[in-house]
VEXDREN-2710 file (C-alpha; in Angstrom, 1 decimal):
% VEXDREN-2710
k/r/px/py/pz
1/MET/33.1/-1.8/14.0
2/ALA/29.6/-3.1/14.5
3/ARG/28.7/-4.6/17.8
4/LYS/27.7/-8.3/17.8
5/SER/24.5/-9.3/19.5
6/ARG/25.1/-11.5/22.5
7/LYS/21.5/-12.1/23.5
8/ASN/21.4/-15.5/21.9
9/ILE/24.0/-17.3/24.1
10/ALA/22.5/-20.7/24.8
11/ILE/22.2/-22.2/28.2
12/CYS/23.9/-25.6/28.4
13/GLU/22.2/-28.3/26.3
14/ALA/23.7/-31.5/24.9
15/PRO/27.5/-31.5/25.4
16/THR/29.7/-31.0/22.4
17/PRO/33.5/-31.6/22.3
18/ARG/34.2/-27.9/22.9
19/MET/31.9/-28.0/26.0
20/MET/33.7/-31.0/27.5
21/ASN/36.7/-28.8/28.5
22/ALA/34.7/-25.7/29.4
23/LEU/34.1/-24.4/32.9
24/ARG/30.4/-24.7/33.9
25/THR/29.9/-21.0/34.7
26/ALA/27.1/-19.3/36.7
27/PHE/26.3/-15.6/36.7
28/TYR/25.3/-14.2/40.1
29/ILE/23.3/-11.0/39.8
30/ARG/22.0/-8.9/42.7
31/LEU/20.0/-5.7/42.5
32/SER/19.2/-3.9/45.8
33/VAL/16.3/-1.6/46.2
34/GLU/18.8/1.4/46.2
35/ASP/20.4/0.2/42.9
36/ASN/17.0/0.2/41.3
37/GLN/17.3/4.0/40.9
38/GLY/19.2/3.8/37.6
39/ARG/22.9/3.6/38.5
40/GLY/23.8/1.1/35.7
41/ASN/23.4/-2.0/37.9
42/SER/20.1/-3.2/36.5
43/VAL/19.6/-6.9/36.1
44/ASP/19.6/-6.5/32.3
45/ASN/22.8/-4.4/32.4
46/GLN/24.6/-6.9/34.7
47/GLN/23.6/-9.8/32.4
48/LEU/24.7/-7.9/29.3
49/VAL/28.1/-7.1/30.8
50/LEU/28.7/-10.7/31.8
51/ARG/27.4/-12.1/28.5
52/ASP/29.7/-9.7/26.6
53/TYR/32.6/-11.0/28.7
54/ILE/32.1/-14.7/28.0
55/ALA/30.9/-14.3/24.4
56/ASP/34.4/-14.7/22.9
57/ARG/35.8/-16.9/25.6
58/PRO/34.8/-20.6/24.9
59/LYS/36.4/-21.7/28.1
60/PHE/33.3/-20.4/30.0
61/LEU/30.0/-22.3/29.4
62/LEU/27.0/-20.5/30.9
63/THR/24.9/-23.1/32.7
64/GLN/23.0/-21.1/35.3
65/THR/22.0/-17.6/36.3
66/TYR/21.1/-16.7/39.8
67/ILE/19.3/-13.4/40.4
68/ASP/18.5/-11.8/43.8
69/ASN/16.4/-8.8/42.8
70/GLY/15.7/-6.2/45.5
71/LEU/17.8/-7.8/48.2
72/THR/20.5/-6.2/50.3
73/GLY/24.1/-7.2/49.9
74/THR/24.8/-6.8/53.6
75/ASN/24.0/-10.4/54.4
76/PHE/24.2/-13.6/52.5
77/ASN/20.8/-15.1/53.4
78/ARG/19.6/-14.4/49.9
79/PRO/17.6/-17.3/48.3
80/GLU/19.4/-17.4/45.0
81/PHE/22.8/-16.9/46.6
82/GLN/22.0/-19.9/48.9
83/ARG/20.8/-22.0/45.9
84/MET/24.1/-21.1/44.1
85/LEU/26.1/-22.3/47.1
86/ALA/24.2/-25.6/47.1
87/ASP/24.9/-26.0/43.4
88/ILE/28.6/-25.3/44.0
89/GLU/28.8/-27.9/46.7
90/SER/27.0/-30.4/44.5
91/GLY/29.7/-29.9/41.9
92/SER/27.4/-28.6/39.1
93/ILE/29.1/-25.1/39.0
94/ASP/32.8/-24.6/38.4
95/CYS/33.0/-20.8/38.1
96/VAL/30.9/-17.9/39.4
97/MET/31.0/-14.5/37.7
98/VAL/29.6/-11.2/38.9
99/LYS/29.6/-7.8/37.3
100/ASP/31.6/-6.4/40.2
101/LEU/32.3/-7.5/43.8
102/SER/29.6/-5.3/45.3
103/ARG/27.1/-7.5/43.6
104/LEU/28.4/-10.5/45.5
105/GLY/28.1/-8.7/48.9
106/ARG/28.5/-5.4/50.7
107/ASN/30.1/-6.8/53.9
108/PHE/33.8/-6.8/53.2
109/ILE/34.8/-9.5/55.7
110/ASP/32.1/-11.9/54.6
111/THR/32.6/-11.2/50.9
112/SER/36.3/-11.7/51.3
113/TYR/35.6/-15.1/53.0
114/TYR/33.7/-16.3/50.0
115/ILE/36.3/-15.0/47.5
116/GLU/39.4/-16.1/49.3
117/GLN/38.3/-19.3/51.1
118/TYR/34.9/-20.7/50.2
119/PHE/35.1/-20.6/46.4
120/LEU/38.7/-21.9/46.5
121/ALA/37.9/-24.7/49.0
122/ASN/35.1/-26.0/46.7
123/PRO/36.7/-26.8/43.4
124/SER/34.8/-28.8/40.9
125/PRO/35.4/-32.6/41.3
126/GLY/35.8/-32.8/37.5
END
């Protein structure tokens, strides 16, 4: 079976009826300096994996992509991560997707806090 190209997924434009019930979804992509050595975690690869996942799932509407390139996952003082948190708190993001949990963060306790408490405590007002 031929593989479908998923590079043409549109970022949110004018809402259509299908979009009205969709989750406004953001991709969070992080690439550390160590990951830059070709272990399959490139920015392009992470985007491809995430786009492939939502391509056949109309419930997810990609509205934003946050990329912290060359930054460690051992702390959360990353510019795009902080911008994403502000967008979550403002209610413009309903769902965050990452290729795997190590892209979110490397510190287990802090990463668990975001997964188990922060994201659940900030549901979209809509």
